[in-house]
GUTI-884683 format. One line per field, with one value per residue (C-alpha): residue in one letter; chain; residue number from 0; x, y, z. Coordinates in steps of 0.25 Angstrom, whole numbers. Example, Ala and Ser with C-alpha at 12.3 -4.5 7.8 and 13.67 -1.06 7.14 Angstrom:
GUTI-884683
residuo: c(A  S)
cadena: c(A  A)
num: c(0  1)
X: c(49  55)
Y: c(-18  -4)
Z: c(31  29)
This chain:
GUTI-884683
residuo: c(X  X  X  X  X  X  X  X  X  X  X  X  X  X  X  X  X  X  X  X  X  X  X  X  X  X  X  X  X  X  X  X  X  X  X  X  X  X  X  X  X  X  X  X  X  X  X  X  X  X  X  X  X  X  X  X  X  X  X  X  X  X  X  X  X  X  X  X  X  X  X  X  X  X  X  X  X  X  X  X  X  X  X  X  X  X  X  X  X  X  X  X  X  X  X  X  X  X  X  X  X  X  X  X  X  X  X  X  X  X  X  X  X  X  X  X  X  X  X  X  X  X  X  X  X  X  X  X  X  X  X  X  X  X  X  X  X  X  X  X  X  X  X  X  X  X  X  X  X  X  X  X  X  X  X  X  X  X  X  X  X  X  X  X  X  X  X  X  X  X  X  X  X  X  X  X  X  X  X  X  X  X  X  X  X  X  X  X  X  X  X  X  X  X  X  X  X  X  X  X  X  X  X  X  X  X  X  X  X  X  X  X  X  X  X  X  X  X  X  X  X  X  X  X  X  X  X  X  X  X  X  X  X  X  X  X  X  X  X  X  X  X  X  X  X  X  X  X  X  X  X  X  X  X  X  X  X  X  X  X  X  X  X  X  X  X  X  X  X  X  X  X  X  X  X  X  X  X  X  X  X  X  X  X  X  X  X  X  X  X  X  X  X  X  X  X  X  X  X  X  X  X  X  X  X  X  X  X  X  X  X  X  X  X  X  X  X  X  X  X  X  X  X  X  X  X  X  X  X  X  X  X  X  X  X  X  X  X  X  X  X  X  X  X  X  X  X  X  X  X  X  X  X  X  X  X  X  X  X  X  X  X  X  X  X  X  X  X  X  X  X  X  X  X  X  X  X  X  X  X  X  X  X  X  X  X  X  X  X  X  X  X  X  X  X  X  X  X  X  X  X  X  X  X  X  X  X  X  X  X  X  X  X  X  X  X  X  X  X  X  X  X  X  X  X  X  X  X  X  X  X  X  X  X  X  X  X  X  X  X  X  X  X  X  X  X  X  X  X  X  X  X  X  X  X  X  X  X  X  X  X  X  X  X  X  X  X  X  X  X  X  X  X  X  X  X  X  X  X  X  X  X  X  X  X  X  X  X  X  X  X  X  X  X  X  X  X  X  X  X  X  X  X)
cadena: c(A  A  A  A  A  A  A  A  A  A  A  A  A  A  A  A  A  A  A  A  A  A  A  A  A  A  A  A  A  A  A  A  A  A  A  A  A  A  A  A  A  A  A  A  A  A  A  A  A  A  A  A  A  A  A  A  A  A  A  A  A  A  A  A  A  A  A  A  A  A  A  A  A  A  A  A  A  A  A  A  A  A  A  A  A  A  A  A  A  A  A  A  A  A  A  A  A  A  A  A  A  A  A  A  A  A  A  A  A  A  A  A  A  A  A  A  A  A  A  A  A  A  A  A  A  A  A  A  A  A  A  A  A  A  A  A  A  A  A  A  A  A  A  A  A  A  A  A  A  A  A  A  A  A  A  A  A  A  A  A  A  A  A  A  A  A  A  A  A  A  A  A  A  A  A  A  A  A  A  A  A  A  A  A  A  A  A  A  A  A  A  A  A  A  A  A  A  A  A  A  A  A  A  A  A  A  A  A  A  A  A  A  A  A  A  A  A  A  A  A  A  A  A  A  A  A  A  A  A  A  A  A  A  A  A  A  A  A  A  A  A  A  A  A  A  A  A  A  A  A  A  A  A  A  A  A  A  A  A  A  A  A  A  A  A  A  A  A  A  A  A  A  A  A  A  A  A  A  A  A  A  A  A  A  A  A  A  A  A  A  A  A  A  A  A  A  A  A  A  A  A  A  A  A  A  A  A  A  A  A  A  A  A  A  A  A  A  A  A  A  A  A  A  A  A  A  A  A  A  A  A  A  A  A  A  A  A  A  A  A  A  A  A  A  A  A  A  A  A  A  A  A  A  A  A  A  A  A  A  A  A  A  A  A  A  A  A  A  A  A  A  A  A  A  A  A  A  A  A  A  A  A  A  A  A  A  A  A  A  A  A  A  A  A  A  A  A  A  A  A  A  A  A  A  A  A  A  A  A  A  A  A  A  A  A  A  A  A  A  A  A  A  A  A  A  A  A  A  A  A  A  A  A  A  A  A  A  A  A  A  A  A  A  A  A  A  A  A  A  A  A  A  A  A  A  A  A  A  A  A  A  A  A  A  A  A  A  A  A  A  A  A  A  A  A  A  A  A  A  A  A  A  A  A  A  A  A  A  A  A  A  A  A  A  A  A  A  A  A  A  A  A  A)
num: c(0  1  2  3  4  5  6  7  8  9  10  11  12  13  14  15  16  17  18  19  20  21  22  23  24  25  26  27  28  29  30  31  32  33  34  35  36  37  38  39  40  41  42  43  44  45  46  47  48  49  50  51  52  53  54  55  56  57  58  59  60  61  62  63  64  65  66  67  68  69  70  71  72  73  74  75  76  77  78  79  80  81  82  83  84  85  86  87  88  89  90  91  92  93  94  95  96  97  98  99  100  101  102  103  104  105  106  107  108  109  110  111  112  113  114  115  116  117  118  119  120  121  122  123  124  125  126  127  128  129  130  131  132  133  134  135  136  137  138  139  140  141  142  143  144  145  146  147  148  149  150  151  152  153  154  155  156  157  158  159  160  161  162  163  164  165  166  167  168  169  170  171  172  173  174  175  176  177  178  179  180  181  182  183  184  185  186  187  188  189  190  191  192  193  194  195  196  197  198  199  200  201  202  203  204  205  206  207  208  209  210  211  212  213  214  215  216  217  218  219  220  221  222  223  224  225  226  227  228  229  230  231  232  233  234  235  236  237  238  239  240  241  242  243  244  245  246  247  248  249  250  251  252  253  254  255  256  257  258  259  260  261  262  263  264  265  266  267  268  269  270  271  272  273  274  275  276  277  278  279  280  281  282  283  284  285  286  287  288  289  290  291  292  293  294  295  296  297  298  299  300  301  302  303  304  305  306  307  308  309  310  311  312  313  314  315  316  317  318  319  320  321  322  323  324  325  326  327  328  329  330  331  332  333  334  335  336  337  338  339  340  341  342  343  344  345  346  347  348  349  350  351  352  353  354  355  356  357  358  359  360  361  362  363  364  365  366  367  368  369  370  371  372  373  374  375  376  377  378  379  380  381  382  383  384  385  386  387  388  389  390  391  392  393  394  395  396  397  398  399  400  401  402  403  404  405  406  407  408  409  410  411  412  413  414  415  416  417  418  419  420  421  422  423  424  425  426  427  428  429  430  431  432  433  434  435  436  437  438  439  440  441  442  443  444  445  446  447  448  449  450  451  452  453  454  455  456  457  458  459  460  461  462  463  464  465  466  467  468  469  470  471  472  473  474  475  476  477  478  479  480  481  482  483  484  485  486  487  488  489  490  491  492  493  494  495  496  497  498  499  500  501  502)
X: c(409  420  418  431  423  411  420  426  414  408  393  390  378  386  396  388  378  390  387  389  379  375  369  360  347  336  335  352  344  334  343  354  343  338  352  359  346  344  334  331  331  334  331  337  336  342  330  331  340  350  351  347  333  330  318  322  313  313  314  307  299  304  293  294  308  306  297  304  314  307  296  302  295  290  293  290  296  292  298  312  313  308  303  293  279  271  258  267  277  279  291  296  312  316  330  342  348  362  363  359  371  368  368  378  369  357  354  348  355  350  350  350  348  347  335  327  316  305  291  277  277  290  299  312  310  314  320  326  341  346  337  341  356  353  344  360  367  361  361  375  377  367  373  390  388  397  393  395  401  405  407  408  419  410  417  409  414  413  410  413  419  436  441  453  463  473  466  465  472  461  457  468  461  464  465  468  470  467  469  467  456  446  434  442  435  422  425  430  416  409  415  415  400  398  407  398  385  390  397  412  423  434  440  440  448  447  446  450  441  442  442  433  423  413  419  418  429  424  430  429  430  427  423  426  419  424  416  403  392  384  372  381  389  376  371  385  386  373  376  389  382  374  384  393  382  377  391  393  380  384  397  394  401  392  395  394  394  389  399  404  404  414  420  435  434  433  419  414  412  405  414  409  418  414  417  413  412  411  411  418  429  432  430  437  450  457  468  472  466  452  442  434  421  427  429  415  409  417  410  398  399  406  395  383  394  384  371  377  379  364  367  380  377  364  364  371  384  388  391  400  409  409  421  432  445  439  441  427  424  418  421  414  430  436  451  462  466  458  453  446  439  424  426  441  448  455  468  463  475  478  494  501  509  509  508  507  519  526  520  523  535  531  520  522  525  518  504  493  479  468  466  451  452  453  449  446  435  431  427  416  420  407  398  395  387  376  375  362  371  363  359  375  378  367  370  385  381  373  384  395  383  381  396  394  384  389  394  405  410  424  424  418  427  440  435  433  444  455  467  472  464  454  455  468  469  476  466  455  453  450  443  432  430  423  410  406  400  385  388  373  363  354  364  365  351  352  363  355  343  350  358  345  343  355  351  338  342  341  330  342  337  321  317  309  324  330  321  321  337  335  324  332  343  337  329  344  344  357  365  372  373  386  391  380  387  402  407  397  401  389  379  388  389  373  373  382  373  360  368  377  370  367  366)
Y: c(379  371  357  357  362  353  339  346  347  336  336  325  334  346  336  328  340  349  360  369  367  381  379  365  366  359  351  346  342  333  327  324  315  309  305  303  293  302  297  307  322  329  342  349  365  370  371  380  372  372  358  354  345  335  333  320  318  306  306  297  308  318  326  328  330  342  346  346  353  363  366  361  354  362  359  361  377  377  363  369  382  390  403  396  393  379  388  392  383  376  379  375  371  371  363  372  365  370  361  349  336  321  318  310  304  298  284  286  296  310  324  335  349  361  369  382  386  395  400  398  408  401  411  408  408  421  415  399  400  397  411  419  416  418  434  434  432  439  452  450  451  464  472  469  464  452  436  430  417  409  394  387  380  369  364  350  339  325  317  303  289  291  282  287  284  297  307  321  331  340  352  351  345  357  351  336  324  309  302  312  318  306  312  318  307  311  326  323  313  325  336  326  327  342  344  334  343  353  359  368  363  368  359  351  349  343  355  360  352  337  329  318  320  307  298  305  312  325  331  344  345  357  358  371  376  385  399  399  407  408  401  389  388  388  376  369  370  365  354  351  349  339  330  331  327  317  310  309  303  293  291  289  304  315  326  341  356  361  372  367  354  355  367  368  362  369  372  371  385  387  396  403  410  422  429  439  438  446  440  430  433  434  449  447  451  466  467  453  459  459  468  479  470  458  466  472  458  455  469  464  451  458  466  455  443  442  439  432  419  418  411  407  400  395  389  389  381  389  401  390  391  406  407  415  405  395  398  404  419  427  442  450  451  446  445  437  424  425  413  421  432  430  433  429  431  421  418  420  418  432  429  432  419  407  396  385  386  389  376  368  371  367  376  389  403  407  400  412  411  417  429  429  414  422  413  424  423  429  418  420  411  412  403  387  374  379  390  390  390  401  408  411  411  422  430  431  436  446  451  453  461  468  472  479  486  493  507  503  489  490  497  485  477  484  485  470  465  458  452  445  433  441  434  434  442  452  453  457  472  471  458  468  476  465  462  445  437  431  420  414  411  423  431  428  431  443  450  444  451  464  464  455  468  465  450  453  465  462  450  441  434  435  440  427  419  431  429  415  414  423  415  400  407  413  402  394  405  404  417  411  399  398  405  394  381  386  377  366  356  347  359  362  348  347  362  354  343  351  358  347  346  359  366)
Z: c(290  279  277  286  296  296  294  309  313  324  322  313  309  305  297  290  286  282  288  300  311  310  296  299  294  296  284  288  302  295  284  296  302  292  284  298  304  315  324  333  334  348  351  364  370  384  395  408  416  404  400  387  385  373  364  355  343  335  320  313  303  294  295  310  310  300  312  323  316  309  323  333  347  360  374  387  390  405  406  399  406  419  412  404  409  406  403  389  388  374  366  354  353  338  333  330  318  321  334  328  333  335  349  353  365  357  357  342  332  338  332  343  341  351  351  351  359  353  360  356  346  336  344  349  365  372  384  377  381  366  362  374  367  354  357  366  354  343  354  354  340  339  347  345  332  334  339  354  354  366  370  381  393  397  410  417  427  424  436  437  444  451  446  456  442  438  447  445  450  458  450  441  428  417  407  411  404  407  414  424  417  414  408  395  388  390  387  374  371  376  368  356  356  360  346  338  344  337  351  346  358  360  369  381  394  407  418  431  440  446  456  464  472  477  471  456  447  443  432  425  411  400  385  380  366  353  354  346  343  356  354  348  360  369  362  362  377  381  371  377  392  386  380  392  401  393  388  403  406  396  401  414  418  427  421  427  422  438  441  455  460  472  479  476  464  447  444  430  423  409  405  392  382  372  358  350  334  321  307  315  320  336  342  357  353  346  343  351  364  370  360  365  361  369  382  380  380  393  399  397  403  415  416  417  422  435  427  419  429  429  417  418  433  435  448  461  460  449  460  467  455  455  465  467  464  456  442  442  440  453  448  436  427  416  414  401  405  419  425  439  430  425  410  406  394  389  380  366  357  354  355  341  343  334  347  336  330  344  348  335  328  315  315  304  312  302  309  316  321  314  321  318  324  339  351  362  371  384  395  405  417  426  419  423  419  426  415  405  392  384  395  397  384  382  395  390  377  382  390  380  372  384  384  371  376  390  387  398  394  392  405  411  406  409  424  426  419  428  425  438  446  452  464  469  481  477  465  479  474  460  464  472  460  453  452  457  447  458  468  468  457  465  465  449  445  452  444  432  436  439  422  416  406  400  398  393  382  367  373  377  389  391  404  407  404  415  425  424  426  438  446  442  449  460  464  470  482  482  486  497  495  490  503  509  506  503  518  514  504  505  501  490  485  486  478  466  465  462  451  446  433  430  418)
């Protein structure tokens, strides 16, 4: 990374040390703490509920600082994860130096790092969220010789008092500007803090959903990230959700990533874009069209899509979003630029046209985009904010690897491709040929149980983790819930309240 890139980096630790985050060492962290009068160090790590947990340290002794950075600390694993028994619950948490950032909400100067879990023997905990994702990325690399990258589209609602001024048009909030969109300043502050914590942001904007309910204004927003190594993608999404919630609390807003708030209004998804890289070059295209490798990874997702909902759609309200005609997928299919499908191939800047020169006549016609900067991705559209981010990204990584191991992958890709609105009446025959996504947590658990062997291959998902996910989903006992309450808005409202702060 050049000095010019470092100067533009938003993370003050990276900028001060003049080193990329990936190259930070223990001594770098110590030097920064000493030289910048840092009073506190926080360890953060995900629990079984998908939220970040925090452990605080007061720093007033160099030897103690060295100890916690080198040896970490003990935590009670049984209070964090349902699959760990109280009789053998001690775990270690060790910080990953590359994740260091300054806590924007702390009263005292505080340096925070994300942590990894280790068992009593000092080995990575097999069922730990971050280690599961690491194993998935390594297995993908070993099988394909390529690196798996991902990024998320993080949708959320901001809830504030309805002041009645400049009312937004119901369900027409997409890319709306102030004063009709009220939460732009909140969103941009969130983006600033996320970038300072190491998040690679693509852009932010207001989304479709906006409505008033019980004297409150509900405004949907989205922050979209840039593709990065899949482990980094999970970390930055975890931190982004933590930052958005904290800033909302500080500014007097409520925030929810819930998949559905009320019927007839846009739900919030967590679309995941993926690409595969080799020697720093995107392998998604071959001479301007989708490559064989890309179609194989899509085929893997088509095959395992029903089970992936077990990682990406974790509570009953998830399945109130996955219904026809709501721009959320219900069938296992894929297509180009098509928002009615499960996996979408978005525009990838493949046209050999100098659009910058057409928009700006003073630009040279010789200007061409560097083809090595190919932006093409594919997008999985079923997940939502209830997802366990590490499980979800690990599951997608497994599915894409699986596509390279399927003998009939290209046939599967051909059979599941659609280029029409699959829910239009004239396409009913084509719709009838496609598999459907699960319609409940219980159905999702059944799918995972049926396909669990693929996720357990290469030791990626531990059997204990799969057992725990299945048990957690079946405990909702929601096989007929969607049908039972569809005509009872008060019952739906109770469900929404129960899972309002999911993930």
